C-alpha beads as a LAMMPS data file, in Angstrom:
LAMMPS data file: protein, C-alpha beads

99 atoms
98 bonds

1 atom types
1 bond types

-500.0 500.0 xlo xhi
-500.0 500.0 ylo yhi
-500.0 500.0 zlo zhi

Masses

1 110.0

Atoms # bond

1 1 1 -304.920 343.495 -406.955
2 1 1 -308.464 342.648 -406.017
3 1 1 -309.719 343.098 -402.464
4 1 1 -310.083 339.733 -400.758
5 1 1 -312.852 338.974 -398.325
6 1 1 -311.974 339.792 -394.751
7 1 1 -312.814 336.248 -393.657
8 1 1 -310.728 334.442 -396.247
9 1 1 -308.419 332.083 -394.433
10 1 1 -310.319 332.080 -391.125
11 1 1 -311.670 328.797 -389.743
12 1 1 -315.192 328.137 -391.009
13 1 1 -318.026 328.790 -388.577
14 1 1 -316.082 331.189 -386.358
15 1 1 -317.460 334.652 -387.038
16 1 1 -317.880 337.635 -384.751
17 1 1 -320.766 340.062 -385.293
18 1 1 -318.313 342.482 -386.932
19 1 1 -317.123 339.758 -389.318
20 1 1 -320.733 338.931 -390.219
21 1 1 -321.383 342.635 -390.846
22 1 1 -318.289 342.818 -393.047
23 1 1 -319.535 339.891 -395.144
24 1 1 -322.962 341.499 -395.400
25 1 1 -321.472 344.851 -396.467
26 1 1 -319.161 343.257 -399.037
27 1 1 -322.131 341.450 -400.564
28 1 1 -324.281 344.597 -400.482
29 1 1 -321.546 346.642 -402.175
30 1 1 -321.198 344.023 -404.912
31 1 1 -324.967 343.921 -405.517
32 1 1 -325.247 347.715 -405.550
33 1 1 -322.270 347.974 -407.899
34 1 1 -323.841 345.460 -410.273
35 1 1 -327.123 347.379 -410.257
36 1 1 -325.309 350.683 -410.860
37 1 1 -323.462 349.161 -413.816
38 1 1 -326.714 347.920 -415.349
39 1 1 -328.802 351.044 -414.784
40 1 1 -329.126 353.515 -417.638
41 1 1 -330.590 356.740 -416.207
42 1 1 -331.740 357.783 -419.685
43 1 1 -334.086 354.816 -420.144
44 1 1 -337.231 353.818 -418.281
45 1 1 -336.758 351.167 -415.593
46 1 1 -338.490 347.861 -416.308
47 1 1 -340.560 345.897 -413.771
48 1 1 -337.893 343.244 -413.102
49 1 1 -335.305 345.896 -412.339
50 1 1 -337.759 347.664 -410.003
51 1 1 -338.093 344.416 -408.040
52 1 1 -334.316 344.306 -407.589
53 1 1 -334.400 347.891 -406.313
54 1 1 -336.991 346.980 -403.673
55 1 1 -334.348 344.855 -401.939
56 1 1 -332.664 348.168 -401.093
57 1 1 -335.936 349.889 -400.169
58 1 1 -335.986 351.985 -403.334
59 1 1 -339.719 352.105 -403.933
60 1 1 -340.102 355.166 -406.162
61 1 1 -338.351 353.808 -409.237
62 1 1 -340.178 355.899 -411.824
63 1 1 -337.449 358.550 -412.000
64 1 1 -334.141 357.002 -413.140
65 1 1 -332.144 360.000 -411.849
66 1 1 -333.714 359.635 -408.381
67 1 1 -332.853 355.922 -408.462
68 1 1 -329.270 356.667 -409.527
69 1 1 -328.818 359.149 -406.670
70 1 1 -330.356 356.740 -404.147
71 1 1 -328.088 353.911 -405.311
72 1 1 -324.987 356.079 -405.075
73 1 1 -325.913 357.192 -401.541
74 1 1 -326.479 353.577 -400.475
75 1 1 -323.206 352.499 -402.080
76 1 1 -321.250 355.320 -400.454
77 1 1 -322.775 354.601 -397.029
78 1 1 -322.000 350.868 -397.316
79 1 1 -318.405 351.541 -398.404
80 1 1 -317.869 354.006 -395.550
81 1 1 -319.289 351.553 -393.022
82 1 1 -317.137 348.740 -394.410
83 1 1 -314.004 350.860 -394.154
84 1 1 -314.879 351.675 -390.547
85 1 1 -314.985 347.956 -389.742
86 1 1 -312.197 346.924 -392.106
87 1 1 -309.746 349.735 -392.878
88 1 1 -307.665 349.379 -396.018
89 1 1 -304.043 348.387 -395.573
90 1 1 -301.294 350.600 -396.994
91 1 1 -300.893 348.082 -399.837
92 1 1 -304.597 348.268 -400.727
93 1 1 -304.547 352.074 -400.645
94 1 1 -301.937 352.374 -403.394
95 1 1 -303.492 353.875 -406.515
96 1 1 -302.339 351.066 -408.780
97 1 1 -304.110 348.517 -406.558
98 1 1 -307.453 350.328 -406.622
99 1 1 -308.097 349.641 -410.304

Bonds

1 1 1 2
2 1 2 3
3 1 3 4
4 1 4 5
5 1 5 6
6 1 6 7
7 1 7 8
8 1 8 9
9 1 9 10
10 1 10 11
11 1 11 12
12 1 12 13
13 1 13 14
14 1 14 15
15 1 15 16
16 1 16 17
17 1 17 18
18 1 18 19
19 1 19 20
20 1 20 21
21 1 21 22
22 1 22 23
23 1 23 24
24 1 24 25
25 1 25 26
26 1 26 27
27 1 27 28
28 1 28 29
29 1 29 30
30 1 30 31
31 1 31 32
32 1 32 33
33 1 33 34
34 1 34 35
35 1 35 36
36 1 36 37
37 1 37 38
38 1 38 39
39 1 39 40
40 1 40 41
41 1 41 42
42 1 42 43
43 1 43 44
44 1 44 45
45 1 45 46
46 1 46 47
47 1 47 48
48 1 48 49
49 1 49 50
50 1 50 51
51 1 51 52
52 1 52 53
53 1 53 54
54 1 54 55
55 1 55 56
56 1 56 57
57 1 57 58
58 1 58 59
59 1 59 60
60 1 60 61
61 1 61 62
62 1 62 63
63 1 63 64
64 1 64 65
65 1 65 66
66 1 66 67
67 1 67 68
68 1 68 69
69 1 69 70
70 1 70 71
71 1 71 72
72 1 72 73
73 1 73 74
74 1 74 75
75 1 75 76
76 1 76 77
77 1 77 78
78 1 78 79
79 1 79 80
80 1 80 81
81 1 81 82
82 1 82 83
83 1 83 84
84 1 84 85
85 1 85 86
86 1 86 87
87 1 87 88
88 1 88 89
89 1 89 90
90 1 90 91
91 1 91 92
92 1 92 93
93 1 93 94
94 1 94 95
95 1 95 96
96 1 96 97
97 1 97 98
98 1 98 99
């Protein structure tokens, strides 16, 4: 089962600041996850990829291991913040649903 957006099913245009933050965090987590999946810490980082990293304020992109650690910290912080605003239901916490 894939996590659905918190706002799915709500009337359009009616968002609280927390709901906006949840949307922002969900998008950030997706972007960070995509970057993590594409990054190979054993290869140099090309210029286009460095530009993508700047969005997350990762400026020193010469060391792939530093970049990997920074991305994982950002991802963990975003996930923790999201779960503070939007705790998982018992259904979502089941191991078989986390895959």
